[in-house]
PAROBA-260502 format. One record per residue (C-alpha): x, y, z; residue in three letters. Coordinates in steps of 0.25 Angstrom, whole numbers, plus 5000, padded with zeros to 4 digits. Layout:
N
XYZALA...
***
This chain:
842
511747854687MET511247974688SER511848094694ARG511148164706PHE511648294703VAL511948344688ASP512548474692TYR513048574703PHE512948714700VAL513348854706ILE512548964702CYS512849114708GLY512749244706TYR513349314694ASP514149424699HIS514449484685THR513049534682LYS513049614695GLY511949634704ARG510549634699SER509149654705GLY508549594692ASN507949454696HIS507949424681LYS509449454678GLU510149324680SER511349354689ASN511749214691SER512849124685GLN513248964685VAL514548974694ILE514848834692GLN514248704690ARG514648564689PHE514948484681PRO515348584672GLU514948504659LYS513448454657ASP513148314659TRP512648244647PRO511348204652ASP511048334660ILE511548464654PRO511748574663PHE510448684665ILE510948824662HIS510348934668GLY510148854682ILE510548974689ASP509349054687LEU508748934694PHE509448944707CYS509049094710GLN507649094704PRO507349244710ASN508649294703GLY510149294706TRP510149404716LEU511149474726LEU510749484741SER511049574752THR510749464762GLU511349314762ARG510149214757GLN510149074766GLU510448964756PRO509248904749THR508848784741PHE507848744730PHE507648644718ILE507448704704SER506948604694VAL507348624679LEU507148534666THR508148504657ASP507948504642VAL507448354642GLU506548404651GLY506948324662LYS506948394677ARG508348454685LEU508348484698TYR509048604702CYS509348624717PRO509848734721CYS510548804734LEU510648944734SER511549034743PHE512149174745SER513549204743GLU514049344747VAL514449444736GLU515349554740ASN515349664729SER515449814729GLY515949924723SER516550064730GLY516150094744MET514849984742ASP515149854747TYR513949754748SER513849624752VAL512749544742MET512449394742PHE512349324731ALA511449184727PRO512349064725LYS511748914720CYS512148784721LEU511448704711VAL511248564707LEU510548504694LEU509948374696SER509048264688ARG508648214702HIS507548284713ALA508348254725MET507948374732VAL508548354747GLU509848284741SER510148404733PHE509848504745ARG510948424752SER511948424742CYS512048574740LEU511748594755LYS513048524757LEU513748604747ILE513348734753TYR513748684766THR515148634762VAL515248784754TYR514848864768THR515548774778GLU516748734771GLY516748594777MET517748504779ASN517748354774GLY518148294786GLY519848314785GLY519948334770ASP519748474770GLY518548554766PRO517448494758ILE517648534743LYS516348574736LEU516748514723GLU516748374731THR515348404734LEU514948454720VAL515848324712GLY515248224722ASN513748284721LEU513848274705LEU514748154702GLY514548064714GLN513048064716VAL512147994709THR510647974709MET510347834714PRO509347754706SER507847754708PRO507547664720GLY509047644724SER509547664738ALA509647804743PRO511147864740LEU511947924751ILE513048014747PHE513948114752SER514548234743LEU515748244752GLY515448344763GLY515148254775SER513748244770ASP512748144766GLN511548144756HIS510448044751THR509748024737ILE508647944739GLN508247894724PRO506647874722PRO506247754719THR505447814706TYR506247924700PRO505047974692ASP504247994705LEU504348144709PRO505048164723MET504348274730THR504848264745GLY503648344751SER503448444739ARG502048394737VAL501648414752ALA502148554752LEU501348584739LEU500048524744PHE500248594759GLN500548734752GLN499348724742LEU498348624746GLY497748514740ILE496648584731SER497848664725SER498748564722VAL497648484714LEU497448624707THR498948604702LEU499048474700PHE497948484689SER498648614684ALA499748534682VAL499148414674LEU498348524666ALA499848584662GLU499548714667GLN500648824672LYS500948814687ILE501648924694LEU502248904708PHE502649034717PHE503449024731SER504449104738SER505248954739SER505948894728PHE505948764735SER504448784736ARG504148814722LEU505148694718THR504248594727ASP503048644723SER503148624708CYS503848484709MET502748454720ALA501548484709LEU502348424697THR502448294705SER500948274708LEU500748244693ILE501748114694TYR501848024687PRO501648134677MET502948224675LEU502648364673TYR503448404660THR503048544658HIS503948674664THR504248654678LEU505048754686ILE504948764700PRO505848884702VAL505748974691LEU506949084690PRO506349214691TYR507149254678SER506249154670MET504849184674LEU504449214659GLU504449044660VAL503049064666LEU502349124653SER502748994647SER501448934639PRO501748794643THR501348734658PRO502348744668TYR502548734683ILE503448844688ILE503748914701GLY504249054704VAL504649124717HIS503449204723SER504149344722LYS503949324706HIS502549294708GLN502049434703GLU502849434691GLN501949294686THR500549374688ASP500349384673GLU500349224670LEU498849204668VAL498949054664ASP499648994677VAL499348934689ILE500149004701THR500448924714VAL500949014726ASP501548924736LEU501849034746ASP500449074747ARG499748924744CYS498948984733LYS498548934718LEU498149024708THR497448974694ILE497249074683PRO495749124681GLU495749064666ASN496448934670MET495548804672ILE496248684678ILE495448554678HIS495448474693GLN495548334694ILE494248254690MET493348224702GLU493348124711PRO494848124708LEU495248264713ARG494248244726THR494848114729ASN496348164728VAL496048294735ALA495548204747HIS496748124746GLU497648234747LEU496848304759CYS497048154766LEU498548174766VAL498648314767LEU497748334779HIS497648194785PRO496948274797ASP495848314789LEU495048184789HIS495248164803LEU494948314808ALA493548274813ASP493948144821ASN493448164834ALA494648074839PHE495948144833GLN497248074830SER498548134826ASP499048114812LEU500448084809THR501148194803SER501648174789LYS503048194783SER502948304772SER503648204763VAL502548094765LEU501548194764LEU502048244751ASP502048094746LYS500648064751GLU500248184743LEU500848144731ARG500248004733ALA498848064732VAL499248144720MET499848014713LEU498647954716ARG497848054709LEU498848034696MET498647894696THR497147914696GLN497248004686LEU498047914676LEU497447794680GLU497147704668GLY498147774659TYR498847644657ARG497647574650SER497547694639CYS498947674636ILE499147604622THR500447534617LEU500847584604VAL502247524602ARG503247444611VAL504547434601HIS505347514599PRO504747594611GLN503547584619THR502447694613ILE501147704621VAL499947804620ILE498947844629PHE497347864625HIS496747974631LYS495447954628ALA495447804633THR495947844646PHE494747944648LEU493847844643GLY494347744653LEU494347844665ARG492947884661ASN493448024659ILE492548134652SER492948234644LYS492548334654GLU493748304663CYS494748414658ASP495648374669PHE496048224663ILE495948264650HIS497048384653GLY497748274661PHE498048184649LEU498448284640ASP499448344647CYS500948324645MET501248254658PHE500148144655PHE500948124640ASN502248104647ASP501648014657PHE501247924647ILE502547924639ASP503247904651GLN502347784659ARG501447734647GLY502547624643SER502047484649PRO503447454655TRP504247544663ARG504747574677LYS503447604686CYS503347694697ASP502347724710ILE501347784699PHE501247654692ASP500947574705GLU499947674709LEU499347664695TYR499147524695ALA498447524709ASP497647664710ILE496447594706GLY496347494716GLY496847594726GLN495547694723ILE494647574722ALA495147544736LEU494947684741GLU493547694736LEU493147574746LEU494347624757GLU494447774757PRO495547754768HIS496447674757GLU496647804751THR497647854760LEU498347724762ILE498547724747HIS499047864747ILE499947834758GLU500547714752ASN500847794740LEU501547894746ALA502447804754LYS502847764738GLU503147904736LEU503847934748TYR504847804746GLU505047844733ASN505847974738GLU506247914751ASN506847784749SER507147694761CYS508447734766LEU509447624772PRO509047624787SER510547614791GLU511047734782GLN510747864787ASN510347924773CYS510048064778SER510448194771ILE511748244779MET512248374773THR513048474782PRO512448624784LEU513148754784PRO513248804798THR513748954794LYS513148974781ALA511849024785SER512549124795LYS513649184786LYS513549324781VAL514549294771SER515249164764GLN516149114754SER515749114739ILE515448974735PHE516648924729PRO517048894714THR517048744713LEU518248664707ASP517748614694THR518748524691SER518548454705LEU517048444703VAL517248394690THR518248284695ARG517448244706LEU516148234697ILE516948144687GLU517548044697ASP516248024704ASN515548004691GLN516647894688ARG516347834701LEU514847824699ASN515047764685MET515947654690SER514947624702GLU513747634691ALA514447524683ASP514347424695GLN512947454698THR511847364692GLN510747434686LEU509347414692ILE508447334684SER507347414677SER506047434684GLN505247434672PHE503947354674LYS502447344667LEU501747474670VAL500347444678PRO499147454670MET498447504682GLY496947484685SER496247414675THR494747474679SER494947584669LEU495247484657ASN494347474646PRO493747344645THR492747284636LEU491347274638VAL490947154645SER490047064638ASN489147044650SER488747184652ASP487247184651PRO487047334645SER487647294633LEU486947164630ASP486047244622VAL487147304613LEU487747174612ARG486447114608LYS486147214597CYS487547194590ILE487247044588SER485947074583ASN486647154573ILE487747054568PHE486546944569GLU485647024559HIS484647044570ASN484447184565ILE483047204572PHE483547154585ASP484747234585ALA483847374581LEU482947334594ARG484347354602ASN484947474596LEU484347584604SER484747524616SER486347494610VAL486347634606ILE486047684619LEU487047594625ALA488147644617LEU488247774624GLU489147704634PHE490547674629GLN490447524635THR489247494625ALA490047564613ARG491347484617LEU490447354618ALA489747374604LEU491247374598CYS491447254605GLU490247184600GLU490347234587LEU491847174587ALA491347044590ARG490747044577HIS491847074569VAL492446944560THR493347004551GLY493847134545SER492547154538GLN491147134544ASN490047164534MET488547204539LEU487247194534GLU486547344532GLN485847334546ASP487047284552GLN487947394547PHE486947504550THR486747464565LEU488347444568ILE488447584562VAL487347624571MET488047574583LEU489447614580MET488947754577ASN488347754590THR489547704597ALA490447804592LEU489447934592GLN489747944608ASN490848044607ASN490748084622VAL491547974628ASP493048004630VAL493447874626ASP492647864613MET494047814606TYR493747684612ARG492447664606VAL492847714592ALA494047624591ALA493147504594ALA492347544583VAL493447574573LEU493747434569PRO492247394569LEU491947514558ALA493047464550THR492547314550THR490947314550PHE490547354536GLY489447324526ARG489547284512LYS488947404502LEU489347324489CYS490247224484PRO491747274487GLY491047404496VAL490947394511ILE490447504520GLN491147494535TYR490547554547VAL491547654548TYR490847734537THR489747754545GLN490447784558VAL491447894554GLN490548024559ASP491248014573HIS492248104578ALA493247994583VAL493647964569TRP494148094567GLN494948094580ASP496248074579MET496548024593GLN495547914592PHE496247854580TRP497747864587GLU497047804600THR496447684592ALA497647654584PHE498547654596PHE497547554604ILE497547464592GLU499147464590VAL499147434605GLN498347314602GLU499147274590LYS500547294597ILE499847204609LYS499547094599GLU500947104594LEU501647074607TYR500546984613LEU500946884601GLU502546884604LYS501946844620GLN501146724615ASP502246634620GLU501946674634CYS500346704635PRO499946784648LEU498746754656PRO497946874651GLN498246964639GLU499147074643PRO498947234639SER499647304629ALA500647384639LEU500847244645GLU501347184634ILE502247294630ALA502847304644ALA503247154642ASN503847184628VAL504547304633ILE504947234645LYS505747124636GLU506147224625MET507647234633ALA507847084630ASN507347084615LEU508347084602SER508447194593GLU507847114582ALA506547084592THR506447224595VAL506447274580LYS505347164578GLU504547214587ARG504747354581VAL504447314569LEU503047234573CYS502647354581GLU502847454570GLU502047364560GLN500947344571THR500747504572VAL500947514556TYR499847424554ALA498947504564GLN499147624557ALA498747564545ILE497547514550HIS497047634558PHE497347734545THR496447644536THR495347654548MET495447804548MET495347824535VAL494047734535SER493447814547LEU493947954541LEU493447954527ILE491847954527PRO491047864518GLU490647974508GLY492048034505ALA492348064492GLY490848094488GLU490048144500ALA491148204509ILE490248314512ALA489048244517ASP489848164526HIS490648284532SER489148334535SER488748204542ARG489948204551LYS489648224566SER491148254570ILE491548384573SER492648464564SER493848504570VAL494248604560GLY495448534552ASP496348404553THR497348454561ASP496448514572SER496648474587ILE495348454596ASP494848554606SER495548474616ASN496848514610ASN497148354611ASN497648344597ALA496548244592LYS496448264578CYS495248244570ARG494848234555LEU493948344552ASP492548294546SER492348414538ALA493648384531GLU493448254525HIS493548274510ASN493548174498SER495148144496ASP495248114512GLY496348204514THR495948254528ASN495848104533VAL497248084526ILE497748194535LYS497048134548PHE497447994545VAL498948034543SER499048114556ARG498547984563PHE499647904555VAL500648014559ASP500248014574LYS500147864577VAL501347834570CYS502247934577ALA501747894590GLU501847734587SER503247754582SER502947704567VAL504047724559ASN504147814546GLU503947724535HIS502647674542HIS502247804544LEU502547864530LYS501747734524SER500447754533LEU500347904528LYS500547874513GLN499447754515MET498347854521VAL497947924507PRO497847794501GLY496947744512LEU496147874512VAL495947864497ALA495647724497MET494547734507HIS493947864499LEU493747774486GLU493147654497THR492147754504MET491647814490GLU491247664487ALA490547644501VAL489747784501SER489247754486ARG488847614491GLU488347654503ALA487347754498LYS486647634491GLN486147594505LEU485347654517PRO486147744525PRO486647694538VAL
***
């Protein structure tokens, strides 16, 4: 059971430091905190008093009205802590000599909690303040003690489990409060914050900010209201759900910490507008003046917008929701529109943005590769495959930045598993393809889909309450506090009494928890979503590919003359990816073993076709073609003389893809997935399925039954997966050496390097111009002893073994194996080069 509130803190003015007009000087102190000892799971946040008075702890000649706002803090583990603060004024009588003055000092009642239950926090703090100002009685038992309220709040109230009934509780002050737990706790709870953000800034500005967040830009909000700052920052971060904003998030930044704004890392921060002039020197920060509804983007900054037509469609949907009267304005017969509550409007706007995020992520599960199931699930996302399936060009800067941002990587880590708890996003992901297709035929369905999704979002925050119970919040309000010129100082609470109440309530909660049955897990198979984007084999009935198939058949039937007649048409067809993949399919049909020897004319034509298929380097999904060519190039060959075979790979080495580390990683993990899939399909032979499941579906079933397996069975599966990955690492290490060492290595390396068509990147440890850490082997750095190839292959071994959890023993064996493979292949290539010179060039 999770505590509703972890700490209650009383912060006040530090009289020992005197009266100072310097905002940066900290004149505050933590007067009391409960409990006094840190909880083991949630340490106390020191310096919390700075966030209670962000403009500084200053004395005032006038009494200030009580205020309430929430700060959001982050602990050392990156978890968010919510810090609701109720501030009020206390009279400070001080004087010397004949000069007596009455000044007011700020005092703050603060909570620390892991839960974003804004209204419940507000009602609890209002109750404590009211009891303090009014001296309320507890119904014949004397005055209500503040210690009772605090002890009950910290020890008695626990957060209900997700999806359970609302918790109705009283702190013992003639009050009634309600906590409505969300059905999906990871789904942001926004109230009306998103609606307020759109109303303040407009559709265009919010979409620009949305793009800026995904581009990991620095964003700075200004307002004269602390609550508006918190609302806007939290609303903006909620728009990228199902992703989580993991950079610096400080909705209310204290004035004394303004130097944080110069941080080189991305952030979303809010600052009071009175300090706006002191941030003018920031040249790489997007600023948002909430009070003036003004968005300012630095001149030297380019924000890549959502690609079309998606941006136009989203703007139209937002307009339908935010301005429903606009599309009816020209009607001759006007009808009255039913006004929506701000909360419902909020959910409809969020529904549009969630649909946008789902469309941006559409097809992502088809690009997830399973690497391991035991001892823990490991999956890898392939960006190139995703871009290829979505037919997105290299010029689309927005989507490339979207896939490279930290939030997306975290999203894959958290949601890549095939067996986990699912939420509204997963349900929408499974249906979005069908919804969009229907909306293209029936545009009026768009608003219906938005309203249905908004209803689900609303119900997540506002679960149905029992009709027979009155679950509204009831909190006594102060009747005289706002009229008093002076009032008593907030008392020092009895520490021993509060501690005893917390401990007593905790013991009671523990005994009740022991009698409560735990709710069964809601884990299930994550839906794969629309299959329209998934890669498919080229249809045998495609008439445009008949000429290609006929040409391949003629080559293997030794009808070389007929093959040459169709060759020009085939080469033209290979400009398209479907034809290149079809070529690989047709060649694979003629593979009859580990070695397939060809005649001279056959060898020449096969080499020509493979080089043509690989030369189109514009395709963002080039990896698919190269991965299909790879096993064929190491299978087809020609016999030069007894004991010397020249394989096709010696004639297709002049392509940049072979020097691309990311290609080798992608191809390796895809092959590992197939082997893992085969491994567990064999174990399911007793229960044949109507159709072959995907690797993720197989993994989900394996994970599902894991809890019922014996320790010995689990260890056996871990060993089998380890051996599978290790075997593939050996196989790919061998293929890399074959493709990376040129045919003439050792005697004609200079001539080979001059024939290379790939571009040099300077050295083996450099990264490409996009800074995406794709290592390449520099073609100008091939040498006779293969040193650079050894380095390149060793980096591959380190990378894939680390990501697939290969044990240290196997990693060491692989790295020791690489130099021997290179040396052996150099000797082979010397013989191949010598014998190949006796034949006409290919």
